[in-house]
KEKE-3310 file (N, C-alpha, C; in steps of 0.2 Angstrom, whole numbers, plus 5000, padded with zeros to 4 digits):
npx = (5492:5490:5501:5512:5516:5526:5520:5507:5490:5476:5460:5448:5436:5420:5406:5397:5407:5414:5427:5436:5444:5452:5459:5464:5473:5482:5488:5495:5504:5511:5517:5525:5536:5535:5521:5506:5490:5475:5462:5445:5434:5424:5422:5407:5399:5399:5400:5406:5418:5423:5425:5435:5445:5448:5453:5464:5472:5474:5481:5494:5509:5518:5511:5508:5497:5484:5470:5456:5442:5437:5446:5453:5461:5473:5477:5483:5493:5501:5507:5522:5538:5545:5535:5529:5517:5500:5485:5469:5453:5438:5433:5420:5414:5421:5415:5401:5403:5408:5396:5386:5392:5395:5387:5378:5381:5395:5402:5407:5419:5427:5428:5436:5448:5452:5454:5464:5475:5476:5481:5493:5500:5515:5517:5512:5495:5481:5464:5449:5433:5414:5405:5391:5381:5374:5365:5347:5336:5337:5326:5324:5326:5339:5347:5346:5353:5366:5369:5371:5381:5391:5391:5396:5408:5416:5416:5424:5437:5440:5442:5455:5462:5476:5473:5459:5451:5437:5430:5423:5414:5426:5434:5446:5445:5450:5447:5452:5468:5483:5491:5495:5485:5483:5475:5469:5470:5456:5445:5447:5438:5441:5444:5435)
npy = (5483:5501:5510:5524:5540:5545:5554:5554:5556:5545:5541:5529:5522:5513:5501:5493:5480:5480:5478:5489:5494:5483:5484:5496:5495:5485:5492:5502:5496:5490:5501:5507:5507:5512:5511:5520:5519:5527:5527:5529:5525:5522:5511:5505:5495:5477:5470:5480:5482:5469:5468:5479:5474:5462:5470:5475:5464:5460:5470:5469:5470:5479:5492:5508:5516:5528:5532:5542:5550:5563:5573:5574:5579:5584:5572:5568:5578:5574:5563:5553:5557:5547:5540:5535:5532:5533:5526:5531:5527:5527:5540:5542:5537:5546:5558:5556:5556:5569:5576:5571:5573:5586:5593:5599:5612:5613:5605:5610:5618:5608:5600:5609:5610:5597:5596:5605:5598:5587:5592:5598:5586:5575:5563:5548:5546:5535:5537:5529:5528:5528:5525:5533:5536:5527:5520:5519:5532:5539:5537:5547:5564:5567:5556:5558:5571:5567:5558:5567:5576:5567:5563:5575:5578:5567:5571:5582:5577:5567:5577:5583:5573:5562:5550:5539:5526:5513:5501:5486:5471:5467:5469:5481:5496:5509:5525:5538:5544:5537:5521:5504:5491:5481:5465:5459:5443:5432:5432:5421:5409:5414:5427:5438)
npz = (5505:5504:5495:5500:5507:5521:5529:5525:5526:5529:5526:5532:5527:5530:5533:5546:5553:5542:5539:5540:5553:5554:5541:5541:5553:5549:5539:5545:5553:5543:5538:5549:5562:5575:5581:5585:5594:5594:5604:5605:5610:5624:5639:5641:5645:5649:5637:5629:5636:5633:5620:5618:5625:5617:5604:5610:5612:5599:5593:5601:5609:5602:5599:5605:5616:5617:5625:5622:5622:5618:5617:5604:5596:5604:5608:5596:5595:5606:5604:5606:5601:5593:5587:5572:5565:5565:5572:5572:5580:5583:5572:5571:5583:5591:5588:5591:5605:5607:5603:5612:5625:5625:5617:5603:5598:5602:5593:5581:5585:5591:5579:5571:5578:5577:5563:5561:5569:5562:5550:5554:5556:5560:5556:5547:5547:5550:5549:5555:5551:5550:5537:5534:5526:5518:5524:5532:5535:5550:5564:5573:5578:5584:5579:5566:5566:5570:5560:5549:5554:5555:5542:5536:5543:5538:5524:5525:5531:5521:5511:5515:5515:5509:5504:5502:5508:5505:5514:5510:5514:5519:5508:5503:5494:5484:5485:5484:5479:5474:5471:5477:5484:5495:5500:5515:5523:5524:5539:5552:5563:5576:5575:5576)
capx = (5491:5491:5508:5512:5522:5528:5515:5500:5482:5472:5453:5447:5428:5416:5400:5399:5409:5416:5435:5439:5448:5457:5463:5469:5479:5487:5492:5499:5509:5515:5522:5527:5541:5532:5514:5502:5483:5471:5455:5439:5428:5424:5419:5401:5396:5403:5401:5410:5424:5427:5428:5441:5451:5450:5456:5470:5476:5475:5487:5500:5514:5522:5508:5507:5490:5481:5462:5454:5436:5435:5451:5457:5468:5477:5481:5486:5499:5505:5512:5530:5543:5547:5530:5529:5511:5496:5478:5463:5449:5437:5431:5412:5413:5423:5410:5396:5406:5407:5390:5382:5394:5397:5382:5378:5385:5402:5405:5412:5425:5431:5430:5441:5454:5454:5457:5472:5480:5478:5485:5500:5504:5522:5518:5507:5488:5476:5458:5444:5427:5409:5401:5384:5377:5371:5359:5341:5336:5336:5319:5324:5329:5345:5349:5347:5358:5371:5371:5372:5387:5396:5393:5401:5415:5419:5418:5430:5443:5441:5445:5461:5466:5480:5471:5453:5449:5432:5431:5416:5415:5433:5439:5448:5444:5453:5443:5456:5474:5486:5494:5492:5479:5484:5468:5470:5467:5449:5444:5446:5433:5444:5447:5430)
capy = (5491:5506:5514:5532:5544:5544:5559:5553:5556:5541:5540:5522:5521:5507:5501:5489:5474:5479:5476:5495:5494:5478:5486:5501:5493:5482:5496:5506:5491:5488:5507:5510:5504:5513:5514:5523:5518:5532:5524:5535:5522:5521:5506:5507:5489:5471:5468:5485:5480:5463:5472:5483:5469:5459:5474:5477:5458:5459:5474:5466:5474:5484:5497:5512:5517:5533:5532:5548:5551:5569:5579:5570:5584:5584:5565:5567:5581:5572:5557:5553:5559:5541:5537:5536:5530:5534:5524:5534:5522:5530:5547:5542:5536:5552:5563:5554:5557:5576:5578:5569:5575:5593:5597:5602:5619:5612:5600:5614:5620:5601:5598:5613:5608:5591:5597:5609:5594:5583:5597:5599:5579:5574:5556:5544:5546:5533:5538:5525:5531:5524:5527:5534:5539:5523:5517:5521:5539:5538:5538:5552:5570:5566:5551:5562:5575:5564:5556:5572:5578:5562:5563:5581:5576:5562:5574:5586:5573:5565:5582:5584:5566:5560:5543:5538:5520:5511:5494:5482:5465:5465:5472:5488:5500:5516:5531:5544:5544:5532:5516:5497:5490:5473:5463:5455:5436:5432:5432:5415:5410:5417:5434:5442)
capz = (5509:5499:5495:5501:5510:5529:5532:5522:5530:5526:5529:5530:5528:5530:5537:5552:5551:5534:5539:5540:5557:5553:5537:5544:5558:5545:5535:5549:5555:5538:5537:5555:5567:5581:5580:5591:5592:5598:5604:5605:5613:5631:5641:5644:5648:5649:5630:5626:5638:5629:5612:5619:5627:5610:5600:5612:5612:5593:5592:5603:5614:5599:5599:5611:5617:5620:5626:5622:5619:5617:5616:5599:5593:5609:5608:5591:5596:5612:5601:5608:5594:5590:5585:5565:5562:5571:5569:5575:5579:5577:5571:5570:5590:5594:5585:5595:5611:5607:5602:5619:5631:5624:5613:5595:5598:5602:5587:5575:5587:5591:5573:5569:5582:5575:5557:5562:5570:5556:5545:5557:5558:5558:5554:5544:5551:5547:5553:5553:5552:5548:5531:5537:5521:5515:5529:5532:5537:5557:5566:5578:5576:5586:5575:5560:5566:5570:5554:5546:5556:5553:5535:5535:5545:5533:5518:5527:5531:5515:5506:5517:5516:5504:5502:5506:5506:5507:5514:5509:5515:5519:5503:5502:5487:5484:5482:5482:5479:5469:5474:5477:5489:5498:5504:5520:5522:5528:5546:5555:5568:5581:5573:5576)
cpx = (5492:5498:5507:5517:5521:5522:5509:5495:5478:5465:5451:5439:5425:5409:5402:5401:5412:5424:5439:5445:5454:5461:5467:5475:5484:5491:5497:5505:5514:5520:5526:5532:5538:5525:5510:5495:5479:5464:5451:5434:5430:5420:5412:5397:5400:5405:5407:5418:5427:5428:5434:5447:5453:5455:5463:5474:5478:5481:5493:5505:5517:5518:5507:5499:5488:5473:5460:5448:5434:5441:5457:5464:5474:5480:5485:5494:5503:5508:5519:5533:5544:5541:5530:5523:5506:5488:5473:5457:5443:5434:5423:5410:5415:5417:5403:5398:5405:5400:5385:5385:5395:5391:5384:5383:5393:5406:5409:5418:5430:5433:5436:5447:5456:5458:5464:5476:5482:5482:5492:5503:5511:5522:5513:5500:5484:5469:5453:5437:5420:5406:5393:5380:5373:5365:5352:5341:5334:5329:5318:5327:5337:5350:5350:5352:5365:5374:5373:5379:5392:5397:5398:5407:5419:5421:5424:5437:5444:5444:5452:5465:5470:5477:5464:5451:5443:5433:5424:5417:5423:5438:5440:5447:5446:5449:5447:5462:5476:5489:5491:5489:5481:5476:5470:5467:5460:5450:5444:5440:5434:5445:5441:5431)
cpy = (5495:5510:5521:5534:5543:5550:5560:5553:5551:5541:5534:5523:5514:5507:5496:5482:5474:5478:5484:5496:5489:5480:5492:5500:5489:5487:5500:5503:5490:5494:5509:5505:5506:5516:5516:5522:5523:5529:5529:5532:5522:5515:5509:5502:5483:5470:5473:5483:5473:5465:5476:5479:5466:5463:5475:5471:5458:5464:5471:5471:5480:5491:5500:5513:5523:5532:5540:5550:5557:5574:5575:5574:5583:5576:5565:5571:5579:5566:5558:5555:5553:5537:5539:5534:5531:5531:5528:5530:5523:5536:5548:5541:5543:5559:5562:5557:5565:5578:5577:5572:5583:5597:5598:5607:5618:5609:5604:5616:5614:5599:5602:5611:5601:5592:5600:5603:5590:5585:5597:5592:5579:5567:5553:5544:5542:5534:5534:5529:5526:5528:5527:5535:5532:5518:5521:5527:5537:5540:5545:5558:5570:5562:5554:5568:5572:5560:5561:5575:5573:5562:5569:5581:5571:5566:5579:5583:5570:5570:5584:5578:5566:5554:5542:5530:5517:5504:5491:5476:5462:5467:5479:5492:5507:5520:5537:5543:5537:5527:5509:5496:5483:5471:5458:5448:5436:5430:5424:5416:5414:5425:5440:5448)
cpz = (5502:5501:5496:5505:5517:5532:5529:5528:5525:5529:5526:5532:5527:5534:5543:5550:5544:5534:5539:5546:5556:5547:5538:5549:5554:5541:5539:5552:5550:5536:5543:5559:5573:5582:5585:5589:5597:5597:5607:5610:5620:5633:5644:5646:5646:5641:5626:5629:5634:5623:5613:5620:5620:5605:5603:5612:5604:5590:5594:5606:5609:5599:5606:5610:5620:5620:5626:5618:5617:5613:5610:5597:5599:5610:5602:5592:5601:5610:5603:5601:5589:5586:5577:5561:5568:5567:5574:5574:5584:5577:5572:5579:5594:5593:5590:5602:5612:5608:5609:5624:5630:5621:5605:5594:5598:5597:5582:5578:5588:5584:5569:5572:5579:5569:5557:5565:5566:5551:5547:5558:5556:5555:5549:5550:5547:5551:5551:5555:5548:5542:5533:5531:5517:5518:5528:5536:5544:5559:5569:5576:5578:5583:5568:5560:5567:5564:5549:5548:5555:5545:5532:5537:5540:5527:5521:5528:5525:5510:5508:5516:5508:5499:5506:5502:5509:5507:5514:5510:5516:5514:5503:5495:5487:5481:5479:5483:5475:5474:5474:5484:5490:5502:5509:5519:5526:5535:5546:5561:5574:5581:5572:5581)
residu = (MET:VAL:GLU:GLY:GLY:PRO:ARG:ASP:LEU:ILE:LEU:VAL:LEU:GLY:GLY:ALA:ARG:SER:GLY:LYS:SER:ARG:TRP:ALA:GLN:GLY:HIS:VAL:GLU:SER:CYS:SER:ARG:ALA:PRO:LEU:TYR:ILE:ALA:THR:ALA:GLU:VAL:SER:ASP:ASP:GLU:MET:ALA:GLU:ARG:ILE:ARG:LEU:HIS:GLN:GLU:ALA:ARG:GLY:ALA:ARG:TRP:ARG:LEU:ILE:GLU:GLU:PRO:LEU:GLU:LEU:GLU:ARG:ALA:ILE:ARG:SER:ALA:PRO:PRO:GLU:VAL:ASP:GLY:ILE:LEU:ILE:ASP:CYS:LEU:THR:VAL:TRP:LEU:SER:ASN:VAL:LEU:LEU:LYS:LYS:GLY:GLU:ASP:ALA:VAL:PRO:ALA:TYR:GLU:ALA:ARG:LEU:MET:GLN:ALA:LEU:GLU:GLU:ARG:SER:CYS:LEU:VAL:ALA:ALA:VAL:ALA:ASN:GLU:VAL:GLY:MET:SER:VAL:VAL:PRO:ALA:HIS:PRO:LEU:GLY:ARG:LEU:PHE:ARG:ASP:LEU:ALA:GLY:TRP:LEU:ASN:GLN:ARG:VAL:ALA:ALA:ALA:ALA:ASP:ARG:VAL:VAL:LEU:THR:VAL:ALA:GLY:LEU:PRO:LEU:VAL:LEU:LYS:GLY:ALA:GLY:LYS:VAL:ALA:VAL:PRO:PRO:PRO:PHE:GLY:LEU:GLY:ASP:ARG)
# end
């Protein structure tokens, strides 16, 4: 894992199935006695329900959970005082929720509130986000808008972060900040 302080902000970036959530969860678990998982995804179909169930099962009983698709800053601020590590999974899904439910004009205010909550954090926060800048240009205007907004959000969080980790094929690469990085063991067939 990345060495760091008890109030560090760590941005964990990666593409689909790059290992970003797995790495972030392992890092928060290794640094925290009382971790909190803030989930931004909502159940939209049976496949998503199964993904969420598997994530919950993999975390185990040690983790507290807040499910918050829109008011992410409120979830961060409402963490119980004993929580000493927060995993936000994921900023990209949260941004999509804001864009689709509240509209493009609402994004700057939501983002500003999120950045303020991250600035005022009282414990370690690891925020997971998709690296959207390495894929094809979306064919539709909404897709291009979302890609741009996600890229700009990632830049803002990365600028504020103490550490930025990019995961590629399950391997964490430190882009910002010092410290050692542990590589998690490879997935087994049941770990997907």
